[in-house]
N, CA, C and O atoms as a DFTB+ gen file, in Angstrom:
760 C
 N C O
     1  1      82.146      11.301      27.494
     2  2      80.695      10.793      28.436
     3  2      81.602      11.261      30.178
     4  3      82.723      11.767      30.209
     5  1      80.924      10.991      31.203
     6  2      81.572      11.530      32.631
     7  2      81.458      10.147      33.228
     8  3      80.579       9.301      33.067
     9  1      82.434      10.123      33.872
    10  2      82.833       8.997      35.209
    11  2      82.132       9.372      36.295
    12  3      82.198      10.495      36.795
    13  1      80.970       7.829      36.971
    14  2      80.534       8.448      38.061
    15  2      81.580       8.266      39.134
    16  3      82.728       7.885      38.910
    17  1      80.811       8.740      40.973
    18  2      81.729       8.186      41.501
    19  2      80.985       6.994      41.822
    20  3      79.783       7.099      41.578
    21  1      81.397       5.776      42.349
    22  2      80.911       4.544      43.226
    23  2      81.391       4.618      44.922
    24  3      82.560       4.963      45.097
    25  1      80.753       4.386      45.881
    26  2      80.191       4.378      46.929
    27  2      80.410       2.864      47.121
    28  3      79.656       2.074      46.554
    29  1      81.711       2.316      48.127
    30  2      81.326       0.690      48.706
    31  2      80.773       0.152      50.018
    32  3      80.600       1.122      50.756
    33  1      80.650      -0.243      50.230
    34  2      80.065      -0.453      51.496
    35  2      81.087       0.433      52.126
    36  3      80.712       1.575      51.857
    37  1      81.764       0.471      52.557
    38  2      82.985       1.395      53.711
    39  2      83.099       3.120      53.440
    40  3      83.758       3.990      54.009
    41  1      82.114       3.158      52.274
    42  2      81.525       4.347      52.253
    43  2      82.857       5.574      51.391
    44  3      82.725       6.770      51.129
    45  1      83.925       4.744      51.179
    46  2      85.164       5.197      50.969
    47  2      85.175       5.388      49.184
    48  3      85.112       4.348      48.529
    49  1      85.271       6.965      48.307
    50  2      85.059       6.999      47.095
    51  2      85.838       6.395      46.560
    52  3      86.900       6.393      47.184
    53  1      85.862       5.789      45.576
    54  2      86.497       5.142      44.966
    55  2      86.224       5.385      43.010
    56  3      85.341       4.903      42.301
    57  1      87.241       6.199      42.686
    58  2      87.077       6.391      41.232
    59  2      88.776       6.563      40.254
    60  3      89.889       6.369      40.744
    61  1      88.557       6.857      39.214
    62  2      90.009       6.612      38.300
    63  2      90.618       7.784      38.707
    64  3      90.174       8.787      38.148
    65  1      91.786       8.017      39.770
    66  2      92.572       8.737      39.912
    67  2      93.794       8.426      38.865
    68  3      94.210       7.326      38.502
    69  1      94.145       9.454      38.572
    70  2      95.552      10.262      37.602
    71  2      96.219      11.246      38.742
    72  3      95.596      12.173      39.259
    73  1      97.673      10.879      39.074
    74  2      98.735      10.589      39.605
    75  2      99.204      12.285      39.339
    76  3      99.480      13.051      40.261
    77  1      99.221      12.705      37.681
    78  2      99.832      13.878      37.007
    79  2      99.051      15.097      36.992
    80  3      99.467      16.171      36.557
    81  1      97.276      14.777      37.752
    82  2      96.629      15.805      37.330
    83  2      96.795      17.380      38.151
    84  3      97.106      17.502      39.336
    85  1      96.595      18.150      37.501
    86  2      97.004      19.627      37.778
    87  2      96.257      19.885      39.036
    88  3      95.089      19.526      38.890
    89  1      96.511      20.415      40.318
    90  2      95.555      20.471      41.551
    91  2      94.875      21.696      41.166
    92  3      93.810      21.799      41.774
    93  1      95.153      22.851      40.218
    94  2      94.408      23.871      40.408
    95  2      93.488      23.911      39.200
    96  3      93.608      23.289      38.144
    97  1      92.404      24.896      39.622
    98  2      91.147      24.848      38.536
    99  2      91.223      25.024      37.094
   100  3      90.658      24.367      36.220
   101  1      92.145      26.186      36.964
   102  2      92.942      26.770      35.602
   103  2      93.567      25.321      35.089
   104  3      93.107      25.007      33.991
   105  1      94.466      24.412      35.611
   106  2      94.988      23.365      34.763
   107  2      93.893      22.377      34.698
   108  3      93.855      21.761      33.633
   109  1      92.775      21.997      35.783
   110  2      92.366      21.258      34.977
   111  2      91.017      21.478      34.178
   112  3      90.062      20.709      34.286
   113  1      91.028      22.816      33.206
   114  2      89.786      23.286      32.746
   115  2      88.211      23.886      33.648
   116  3      87.086      24.198      33.257
   117  1      88.685      23.844      34.598
   118  2      87.343      24.012      35.344
   119  2      87.021      25.706      35.213
   120  3      87.567      26.792      35.401
   121  1      85.932      25.200      34.824
   122  2      84.933      26.850      34.417
   123  2      84.240      27.860      35.701
   124  3      83.931      29.045      35.830
   125  1      84.217      26.840      36.383
   126  2      83.233      27.260      37.869
   127  2      84.236      28.038      38.482
   128  3      85.429      27.766      38.623
   129  1      83.610      29.035      38.826
   130  2      83.941      30.631      39.357
   131  2      85.024      30.336      40.858
   132  3      84.781      29.603      41.817
   133  1      86.284      31.232      40.599
   134  2      86.933      30.625      41.909
   135  2      86.290      31.489      43.087
   136  3      86.097      32.701      42.995
   137  1      85.960      30.657      44.286
   138  2      85.520      30.984      45.698
   139  2      86.624      31.572      46.210
   140  3      87.774      31.133      46.238
   141  1      85.952      33.173      46.840
   142  2      87.117      34.019      47.499
   143  2      86.900      33.759      48.897
   144  3      85.954      33.857      49.679
   145  1      87.937      33.443      48.934
   146  2      88.167      32.936      50.957
   147  2      87.829      34.333      51.713
   148  3      88.318      35.433      51.455
   149  1      86.950      34.041      52.629
   150  2      86.227      34.930      53.630
   151  2      87.636      35.479      54.334
   152  3      87.200      36.343      55.095
   153  1      88.755      35.461      54.463
   154  2      89.845      36.426      55.004
   155  2      89.748      37.139      53.982
   156  3      89.290      38.171      54.471
   157  1      89.859      37.334      52.846
   158  2      89.719      38.323      51.833
   159  2      88.595      39.171      51.565
   160  3      88.583      39.785      50.499
   161  1      87.660      39.294      52.365
   162  2      86.155      39.911      52.052
   163  2      86.204      40.682      53.410
   164  3      85.512      41.695      53.517
   165  1      86.881      40.316      54.321
   166  2      86.936      40.664      55.989
   167  2      87.509      42.251      56.000
   168  3      88.547      42.396      55.354
   169  1      87.031      43.318      56.573
   170  2      87.417      44.235      56.600
   171  2      88.357      43.841      57.933
   172  3      87.627      43.463      58.849
   173  1      89.846      43.826      58.304
   174  2      90.476      44.191      58.809
   175  2      90.211      45.293      60.300
   176  3      90.876      46.325      60.213
   177  1      89.428      45.196      61.478
   178  2      89.067      46.619      61.659
   179  2      90.159      47.658      62.397
   180  3      89.922      48.843      62.631
   181  1      91.214      47.067      62.663
   182  2      92.677      47.774      63.451
   183  2      92.597      48.778      62.293
   184  3      92.281      49.946      62.520
   185  1      92.963      48.214      60.679
   186  2      92.918      48.883      59.333
   187  2      91.983      50.455      59.790
   188  3      92.208      51.658      59.914
   189  1      90.924      49.547      59.910
   190  2      89.682      50.467      59.166
   191  2      89.584      51.685      60.280
   192  3      89.577      52.866      59.933
   193  1      89.523      51.345      61.385
   194  2      90.222      52.714      62.546
   195  2      91.459      53.310      62.669
   196  3      91.471      54.462      63.101
   197  1      92.673      52.693      62.339
   198  2      93.788      53.782      61.918
   199  2      93.254      54.749      60.922
   200  3      93.268      55.965      61.107
   201  1      92.614      53.960      59.475
   202  2      92.118      55.140      58.626
   203  2      91.291      56.102      59.044
   204  3      91.729      57.250      58.969
   205  1      90.509      55.988      59.348
   206  2      89.343      56.567      60.093
   207  2      89.831      57.298      61.047
   208  3      89.129      58.303      61.159
   209  1      90.759      57.289      61.854
   210  2      91.085      58.200      62.983
   211  2      92.415      59.314      62.097
   212  3      92.614      60.443      62.547
   213  1      93.278      58.762      60.752
   214  2      93.826      59.902      60.008
   215  2      93.077      60.546      59.347
   216  3      93.540      61.636      59.010
   217  1      91.467      60.187      58.800
   218  2      90.840      61.178      57.624
   219  2      90.232      62.452      59.487
   220  3      90.004      63.640      59.711
   221  1      90.249      61.296      60.181
   222  2      89.479      62.319      61.206
   223  2      90.734      63.574      61.655
   224  3      90.243      64.680      61.880
   225  1      92.007      63.490      61.769
   226  2      92.764      64.276      62.295
   227  2      93.238      64.575      61.103
   228  3      94.451      64.764      61.200
   229  1      92.718      64.756      59.628
   230  2      93.193      65.339      59.057
   231  2      92.041      66.150      58.516
   232  3      92.253      66.913      57.573
   233  1      91.144      66.069      58.910
   234  2      89.973      66.846      58.952
   235  2      90.061      68.229      59.922
   236  3      89.800      69.427      59.812
   237  1      90.489      67.483      60.743
   238  2      90.828      68.626      62.035
   239  2      91.705      69.773      61.807
   240  3      91.510      70.988      61.858
   241  1      92.898      68.928      61.495
   242  2      93.996      69.943      61.328
   243  2      94.303      71.027      59.864
   244  3      95.157      71.872      59.598
   245  1      93.091      70.454      59.142
   246  2      92.943      71.111      57.763
   247  2      91.839      72.675      57.942
   248  3      90.648      72.610      58.246
   249  1      92.275      73.423      57.785
   250  2      90.299      74.722      57.572
   251  2      89.906      74.581      56.943
   252  3      90.464      73.950      56.045
   253  1      88.935      74.900      56.831
   254  2      87.801      74.714      55.519
   255  2      88.505      76.116      54.828
   256  3      89.064      77.043      55.414
   257  1      88.297      75.947      53.550
   258  2      88.883      76.542      52.664
   259  2      87.734      77.544      52.511
   260  3      87.992      78.745      52.430
   261  1      86.467      77.089      52.469
   262  2      85.241      78.126      52.613
   263  2      84.178      77.736      52.795
   264  3      83.789      76.798      52.099
   265  1      83.277      78.328      53.831
   266  2      82.336      77.550      53.863
   267  2      81.289      77.869      53.101
   268  3      81.338      78.736      52.229
   269  1      80.027      77.023      53.447
   270  2      79.218      76.914      52.183
   271  2      78.745      77.845      52.177
   272  3      78.931      78.608      53.125
   273  1      77.705      78.300      50.829
   274  2      77.349      78.985      50.974
   275  2      75.809      80.112      51.765
   276  3      75.383      81.267      51.761
   277  1      75.455      78.497      52.438
   278  2      74.393      78.902      53.574
   279  2      75.161      79.194      54.533
   280  3      74.695      80.147      55.157
   281  1      76.568      78.655      55.143
   282  2      76.773      79.266      56.038
   283  2      77.299      80.804      55.926
   284  3      77.230      81.579      56.880
   285  1      77.901      81.204      54.491
   286  2      78.212      81.976      55.051
   287  2      77.194      83.436      54.718
   288  3      77.618      84.587      54.810
   289  1      75.602      83.003      54.269
   290  2      74.330      83.887      54.135
   291  2      74.078      83.985      55.567
   292  3      73.619      85.051      55.978
   293  1      74.322      82.969      56.455
   294  2      73.634      82.624      57.883
   295  2      74.546      83.914      58.307
   296  3      73.999      84.969      58.625
   297  1      76.076      83.759      58.293
   298  2      76.806      84.541      59.340
   299  2      76.440      85.927      59.105
   300  3      76.260      86.646      60.088
   301  1      76.285      86.466      57.767
   302  2      75.852      87.804      57.578
   303  2      74.569      88.166      57.661
   304  3      74.145      89.305      57.464
   305  1      73.972      87.271      57.934
   306  2      72.461      87.548      58.728
   307  2      72.485      87.561      60.583
   308  3      71.835      88.405      61.200
   309  1      72.977      86.943      60.995
   310  2      74.225      87.465      62.625
   311  2      74.621      88.457      62.636
   312  3      74.426      89.189      63.607
   313  1      75.272      88.824      61.646
   314  2      75.930      90.396      62.489
   315  2      74.721      90.884      61.832
   316  3      74.076      91.074      62.864
   317  1      73.812      91.280      60.764
   318  2      72.953      91.830      60.858
   319  2      71.968      91.970      62.016
   320  3      71.238      92.948      62.177
   321  1      72.005      91.169      62.604
   322  2      70.710      90.631      63.538
   323  2      71.960      91.650      64.905
   324  3      71.527      92.570      65.599
   325  1      72.807      91.365      64.938
   326  2      73.909      92.105      65.764
   327  2      73.658      93.636      65.944
   328  3      72.993      94.199      66.814
   329  1      74.439      94.224      64.781
   330  2      73.812      95.385      64.534
   331  2      72.522      96.266      64.403
   332  3      72.431      97.493      64.400
   333  1      71.686      95.443      64.310
   334  2      70.323      95.871      64.643
   335  2      69.474      95.977      66.304
   336  3      68.470      96.535      66.746
   337  1      70.695      94.974      66.900
   338  2      70.509      95.650      68.227
   339  2      70.852      96.830      68.954
   340  3      70.239      97.529      69.761
   341  1      72.133      96.871      68.393
   342  2      72.702      97.785      68.549
   343  2      72.505      98.789      68.301
   344  3      72.864      99.664      69.089
   345  1      71.962      99.067      67.311
   346  2      71.336     100.952      66.177
   347  2      69.253     100.577      67.259
   348  3      68.182     101.182      67.216
   349  1      69.605      99.661      67.813
   350  2      67.665      99.398      68.506
   351  2      67.019      99.520      67.558
   352  3      65.988     100.116      67.871
   353  1      67.062      99.115      65.816
   354  2      66.325      99.305      64.670
   355  2      65.262      98.143      64.755
   356  3      65.600      96.960      64.719
   357  1      63.972      98.554      64.869
   358  2      62.773      98.095      64.933
   359  2      62.897      97.189      63.795
   360  3      63.261      96.016      63.706
   361  1      62.459      98.127      62.879
   362  2      62.290      97.532      61.133
   363  2      63.340      96.002      61.160
   364  3      62.970      94.836      61.302
   365  1      64.614      96.506      60.983
   366  2      65.504      95.722      60.835
   367  2      65.275      94.288      61.864
   368  3      65.177      93.115      61.503
   369  1      65.240      94.769      63.024
   370  2      65.304      93.177      63.886
   371  2      63.727      92.461      63.563
   372  3      63.372      91.480      64.216
   373  1      62.912      93.012      62.579
   374  2      61.283      92.359      62.290
   375  2      61.286      91.675      61.365
   376  3      60.769      90.572      61.190
   377  1      62.289      92.742      60.267
   378  2      62.368      91.560      59.017
   379  2      63.436      90.376      59.396
   380  3      63.490      89.511      58.522
   381  1      64.193      90.186      60.385
   382  2      65.477      89.115      60.504
   383  2      64.480      87.912      61.163
   384  3      64.898      86.760      61.047
   385  1      63.128      88.128      61.878
   386  2      63.142      87.510      62.474
   387  2      61.302      86.371      61.761
   388  3      60.450      86.915      61.058
   389  1      61.239      85.315      62.090
   390  2      60.053      84.545      61.738
   391  2      58.460      84.809      62.483
   392  3      58.122      84.098      63.430
   393  1      58.011      85.344      62.220
   394  2      56.881      86.097      62.293
   395  2      56.646      85.246      63.761
   396  3      56.455      86.023      64.696
   397  1      56.620      83.501      64.223
   398  2      56.661      82.835      65.217
   399  2      58.087      82.570      66.366
   400  3      58.066      81.703      67.240
   401  1      59.037      83.330      66.171
   402  2      60.081      83.549      67.165
   403  2      59.444      83.286      68.397
   404  3      58.370      83.686      68.848
   405  1      60.355      82.497      68.878
   406  2      60.633      82.198      70.119
   407  2      61.810      82.864      70.833
   408  3      62.929      82.378      70.667
   409  1      61.645      83.967      71.638
   410  2      62.887      84.732      71.989
   411  2      63.104      84.392      73.702
   412  3      62.521      84.841      74.689
   413  1      63.753      83.808      73.614
   414  2      64.261      83.035      75.554
   415  2      65.821      84.132      76.107
   416  3      66.967      84.118      75.657
   417  1      65.314      84.829      77.026
   418  2      66.541      85.720      78.136
   419  2      66.965      84.760      78.962
   420  3      66.319      83.802      79.387
   421  1      68.229      85.093      79.200
   422  2      69.210      83.962      80.222
   423  2      68.072      84.178      81.649
   424  3      68.206      83.452      82.635
   425  1      67.038      85.194      81.593
   426  2      66.337      85.096      83.243
   427  2      65.231      83.969      82.970
   428  3      64.494      83.592      83.881
   429  1      65.158      83.497      81.791
   430  2      64.545      82.366      81.668
   431  2      63.011      82.956      81.060
   432  3      62.106      82.122      81.059
   433  1      62.669      84.413      80.522
   434  2      61.642      84.900      80.109
   435  2      61.195      84.823      78.677
   436  3      62.021      84.761      77.766
   437  1      60.087      84.825      78.497
   438  2      60.379      84.097      76.781
   439  2      59.386      84.972      76.097
   440  3      58.253      85.215      76.515
   441  1      59.948      85.435      74.968
   442  2      59.258      86.519      74.023
   443  2      58.565      85.846      72.650
   444  3      59.013      84.882      72.028
   445  1      57.585      86.466      72.403
   446  2      56.948      86.313      70.863
   447  2      58.241      87.252      70.076
   448  3      59.341      87.665      70.445
   449  1      57.443      87.323      68.807
   450  2      58.546      88.435      68.285
   451  2      57.824      90.060      67.972
   452  3      58.358      90.833      67.177
   453  1      56.862      90.323      68.541
   454  2      56.306      91.691      68.540
   455  2      56.387      91.830      69.955
   456  3      56.128      93.011      70.184
   457  1      56.654      91.125      71.205
   458  2      57.241      91.708      72.066
   459  2      58.931      91.783      72.493
   460  3      59.553      92.348      73.392
   461  1      59.188      91.172      71.699
   462  2      60.841      91.045      71.477
   463  2      60.994      92.476      70.744
   464  3      61.593      93.330      71.397
   465  1      60.671      92.725      69.866
   466  2      61.015      93.838      68.881
   467  2      60.832      94.994      70.044
   468  3      61.668      95.774      70.500
   469  1      59.495      94.831      70.346
   470  2      59.230      96.372      71.403
   471  2      59.890      96.481      72.479
   472  3      60.069      97.626      72.893
   473  1      60.380      95.477      73.159
   474  2      61.305      95.651      74.241
   475  2      62.552      95.755      74.061
   476  3      63.272      96.057      75.012
   477  1      63.252      95.447      72.360
   478  2      64.696      95.953      72.677
   479  2      64.449      97.003      71.366
   480  3      65.286      96.936      70.467
   481  1      63.292      98.003      71.217
   482  2      63.815      99.234      70.993
   483  2      62.735     100.362      71.657
   484  3      62.420     101.417      71.107
   485  1      62.159      99.801      73.206
   486  2      61.964     100.502      74.018
   487  2      62.366     102.206      74.169
   488  3      61.636     103.179      74.353
   489  1      63.868     102.087      74.001
   490  2      64.445     102.921      74.118
   491  2      65.067     102.880      76.074
   492  3      65.737     103.783      76.573
   493  1      64.777     102.087      76.542
   494  2      65.311     102.147      78.325
   495  2      66.159     101.305      78.756
   496  3      66.064     100.787      79.869
   497  1      67.130     101.056      77.896
   498  2      68.198     100.954      77.852
   499  2      69.165     100.746      76.521
   500  3      68.762     100.073      75.572
   501  1      70.095     101.194      76.521
   502  2      70.824     101.359      74.866
   503  2      72.140     100.615      75.101
   504  3      72.882     100.829      76.060
   505  1      72.415      99.477      73.865
   506  2      73.843      98.782      73.706
   507  2      74.854      99.898      73.650
   508  3      74.747     100.910      72.957
   509  1      75.818      99.606      74.436
   510  2      77.176     100.335      74.159
   511  2      77.988      99.054      73.624
   512  3      78.876      99.501      72.898
   513  1      78.046      97.947      73.664
   514  2      78.507      97.006      72.729
   515  2      78.155      95.884      73.283
   516  3      77.861      95.499      74.414
   517  1      78.270      95.351      72.022
   518  2      77.907      93.704      71.845
   519  2      78.475      92.808      70.663
   520  3      78.228      92.696      69.462
   521  1      79.340      92.232      71.554
   522  2      80.398      91.065      71.016
   523  2      79.527      89.918      70.798
   524  3      78.478      89.618      71.367
   525  1      80.367      89.151      69.570
   526  2      79.625      87.884      69.689
   527  2      80.723      86.859      69.073
   528  3      80.759      86.389      67.936
   529  1      81.824      86.603      70.426
   530  2      83.112      85.855      70.178
   531  2      83.064      84.577      70.021
   532  3      82.197      84.138      70.777
   533  1      83.834      83.285      69.083
   534  2      83.624      82.142      68.889
   535  2      82.719      81.387      68.110
   536  3      82.641      80.161      68.176
   537  1      82.086      82.053      67.427
   538  2      80.651      82.054      66.861
   539  2      80.732      80.588      65.623
   540  3      81.319      80.691      64.546
   541  1      80.113      79.480      66.023
   542  2      79.932      78.431      65.220
   543  2      78.607      78.430      64.491
   544  3      77.553      78.761      65.032
   545  1      78.713      78.061      63.299
   546  2      77.318      77.797      62.477
   547  2      77.628      76.237      62.157
   548  3      78.736      75.705      62.227
   549  1      76.297      75.568      61.760
   550  2      76.216      74.746      61.348
   551  2      74.807      74.292      60.723
   552  3      73.820      73.916      61.356
   553  1      74.936      74.409      59.427
   554  2      73.828      74.212      58.558
   555  2      73.098      72.683      57.999
   556  3      73.531      72.012      57.062
   557  1      71.974      72.380      58.786
   558  2      71.281      71.015      58.510
   559  2      70.044      71.279      57.616
   560  3      68.989      71.709      58.083
   561  1      70.234      70.995      56.288
   562  2      69.034      71.228      55.615
   563  2      68.963      72.533      55.622
   564  3      69.863      73.288      55.255
   565  1      67.326      73.014      56.260
   566  2      66.821      74.130      55.725
   567  2      66.918      74.656      57.491
   568  3      66.052      75.432      57.895
   569  1      68.047      74.155      58.476
   570  2      67.716      74.964      59.275
   571  2      70.293      75.381      59.460
   572  3      71.353      74.926      59.031
   573  1      69.701      76.584      60.465
   574  2      71.233      76.971      61.075
   575  2      71.046      76.642      62.514
   576  3      70.072      76.779      63.255
   577  1      71.953      76.283      62.662
   578  2      72.508      75.756      64.934
   579  2      73.704      77.329      64.665
   580  3      74.776      77.333      64.059
   581  1      73.201      78.174      65.170
   582  2      74.363      79.374      65.520
   583  2      74.369      79.154      67.124
   584  3      73.394      79.106      67.873
   585  1      75.729      79.035      67.436
   586  2      76.346      79.329      68.723
   587  2      77.331      80.165      69.534
   588  3      78.461      79.960      69.092
   589  1      77.341      80.971      70.483
   590  2      78.144      82.079      70.561
   591  2      78.324      82.699      71.840
   592  3      77.349      82.965      72.541
   593  1      79.734      82.998      72.266
   594  2      79.596      83.570      73.362
   595  2      79.215      85.239      73.581
   596  3      80.035      86.143      73.739
   597  1      78.117      85.328      73.551
   598  2      78.178      86.773      74.026
   599  2      78.318      88.090      74.840
   600  3      77.334      88.518      75.444
   601  1      79.353      88.665      74.874
   602  2      79.906      89.897      75.799
   603  2      79.131      91.190      75.981
   604  3      78.020      90.692      75.796
   605  1      78.914      92.270      76.167
   606  2      78.041      93.109      75.854
   607  2      77.842      93.758      77.102
   608  3      77.980      93.267      78.223
   609  1      77.394      95.283      76.697
   610  2      77.747      96.180      77.676
   611  2      76.304      97.505      77.449
   612  3      76.109      98.101      76.390
   613  1      75.575      97.671      78.572
   614  2      74.352      98.151      78.481
   615  2      74.405      99.490      78.892
   616  3      75.416      99.686      79.567
   617  1      73.774     100.393      78.761
   618  2      73.598     101.710      79.749
   619  2      72.163     101.847      79.870
   620  3      71.521     101.873      78.820
   621  1      71.305     101.977      81.419
   622  2      69.981     102.383      81.352
   623  2      69.692     103.586      81.022
   624  3      70.563     104.435      81.207
   625  1      68.739     103.884      80.597
   626  2      68.574     105.216      80.532
   627  2      67.722     105.868      81.589
   628  3      67.562     107.043      81.255
   629  1      67.226     105.656      82.502
   630  2      66.593     105.975      83.416
   631  2      68.081     106.297      84.751
   632  3      67.997     107.176      85.609
   633  1      69.118     105.499      84.619
   634  2      69.862     106.011      86.239
   635  2      70.724     106.368      85.335
   636  3      71.265     107.404      85.721
   637  1      71.322     105.870      83.830
   638  2      72.823     106.401      83.459
   639  2      73.598     104.663      83.676
   640  3      74.223     104.445      82.638
   641  1      73.743     103.346      84.731
   642  2      73.943     103.215      84.986
   643  2      74.547     101.819      83.803
   644  3      73.616     101.143      83.366
   645  1      75.584     101.513      83.444
   646  2      76.360     100.116      82.921
   647  2      76.062      98.897      83.453
   648  3      76.366      98.790      84.641
   649  1      75.508      97.846      82.888
   650  2      75.393      97.095      82.606
   651  2      75.900      95.991      82.034
   652  3      75.403      95.584      80.984
   653  1      76.949      95.345      82.620
   654  2      77.857      93.749      81.461
   655  2      76.693      92.970      81.911
   656  3      75.995      92.853      82.918
   657  1      76.818      92.356      80.393
   658  2      76.186      90.741      80.195
   659  2      77.356      90.054      79.707
   660  3      78.202      90.516      78.941
   661  1      77.308      88.394      80.453
   662  2      78.431      87.896      79.751
   663  2      77.488      86.389      79.640
   664  3      76.980      85.968      80.679
   665  1      77.298      85.635      78.363
   666  2      76.290      84.958      78.162
   667  2      76.377      84.010      77.030
   668  3      77.171      84.379      76.165
   669  1      75.790      82.915      76.806
   670  2      76.567      81.777      76.085
   671  2      74.897      81.702      75.226
   672  3      73.806      81.474      75.749
   673  1      75.259      82.027      73.540
   674  2      73.871      82.158      73.031
   675  2      73.601      80.641      72.006
   676  3      74.460      79.997      71.403
   677  1      72.314      80.422      72.074
   678  2      71.726      79.947      71.062
   679  2      71.075      79.899      70.070
   680  3      69.907      79.744      70.426
   681  1      71.160      79.951      68.744
   682  2      70.192      80.953      67.930
   683  2      70.488      79.499      66.843
   684  3      71.444      78.896      66.355
   685  1      68.331      79.410      66.871
   686  2      67.962      78.641      65.425
   687  2      67.563      79.622      64.549
   688  3      67.000      80.633      64.967
   689  1      67.888      79.366      62.871
   690  2      67.870      80.408      62.004
   691  2      67.390      79.466      60.946
   692  3      68.222      78.592      60.705
   693  1      66.084      79.376      60.113
   694  2      65.272      79.068      59.094
   695  2      65.468      79.385      57.710
   696  3      65.349      80.604      57.579
   697  1      65.672      78.922      56.817
   698  2      65.310      79.368      55.231
   699  2      64.128      79.251      55.053
   700  3      63.330      78.349      55.310
   701  1      64.024      80.464      54.478
   702  2      62.190      81.141      54.169
   703  2      62.726      80.957      52.746
   704  3      63.690      81.713      52.621
   705  1      62.531      80.358      51.772
   706  2      62.536      80.925      50.526
   707  2      64.045      80.500      50.193
   708  3      64.552      79.378      50.195
   709  1      64.665      81.905      49.872
   710  2      65.843      82.328      49.848
   711  2      66.632      83.006      50.863
   712  3      67.828      83.258      50.725
   713  1      65.743      83.374      52.169
   714  2      65.748      83.783      53.322
   715  2      66.604      83.314      54.536
   716  3      66.349      82.147      54.833
   717  1      67.292      83.742      55.105
   718  2      67.378      82.772      56.509
   719  2      66.741      83.988      57.353
   720  3      66.926      85.191      57.169
   721  1      65.643      83.123      58.694
   722  2      65.499      84.319      59.175
   723  2      65.383      83.209      60.658
   724  3      65.540      81.990      60.738
   725  1      64.998      84.380      61.852
   726  2      65.999      83.579      63.154
   727  2      64.452      83.173      63.597
   728  3      63.540      84.000      63.632
   729  1      64.311      81.877      63.904
   730  2      63.293      81.161      64.102
   731  2      63.139      81.183      65.692
   732  3      62.096      81.525      66.249
   733  1      64.651      80.656      66.560
   734  2      64.599      80.669      67.899
   735  2      66.053      81.397      68.783
   736  3      67.131      81.564      68.212
   737  1      65.865      81.675      69.889
   738  2      67.111      82.140      70.671
   739  2      66.876      81.740      72.136
   740  3      65.879      81.904      72.839
   741  1      68.055      81.173      72.406
   742  2      68.170      80.745      74.044
   743  2      69.314      81.591      74.908
   744  3      70.468      81.443      74.506
   745  1      69.173      82.196      75.703
   746  2      70.492      82.820      76.469
   747  2      70.924      81.515      77.237
   748  3      70.228      80.502      77.171
   749  1      72.596      81.586      78.284
   750  2      72.555      80.898      79.518
   751  2      73.423      81.859      79.810
   752  3      74.345      82.270      79.106
   753  1      73.084      82.222      80.926
   754  2      74.368      83.266      81.859
   755  2      75.285      82.199      81.942
   756  3      75.167      80.976      82.023
   757  1      76.621      83.314      81.882
   758  2      78.032      82.340      81.985
   759  2      79.098      83.413      83.414
   760  3      80.208      83.024      83.776
């Protein structure tokens, strides 16, 4: 039978006390789970910040061993697009673009797919070179964000004048089934 505690008028607890009783719960055969101290469950912010910095530094200093399959597929499409522009190939350019393409030039002129392909292949100028420098590709679900520095030279058919271009390009590619197609493009003069 369990002994009960008694309270007196002075509210002091009185009960039989054993001076030799163990102070820990195991020694007293207590079956209640041990309470975890708050300090044991708290994450030390400094340790968290240091570990986050260490992981970030490792990620930045270690190059990716291989790009994802989607990143590689987009890179191939971007290169095919560059080659189709140099060749002024309407069939290749058309196959690489969505029907709802929004193609924005550095002048601010925006073209749909039909207008872009027509103007890019009309023979009024010809690309002597197009280089996509420092490209980055970031795949986000069924979309890919591609950025690069465009350095090119065109020759005008009318007068043979050579025109250099130096642009920053942003392309948005979207996956359609298993194929990546250009959805939008924007250019900014540098």
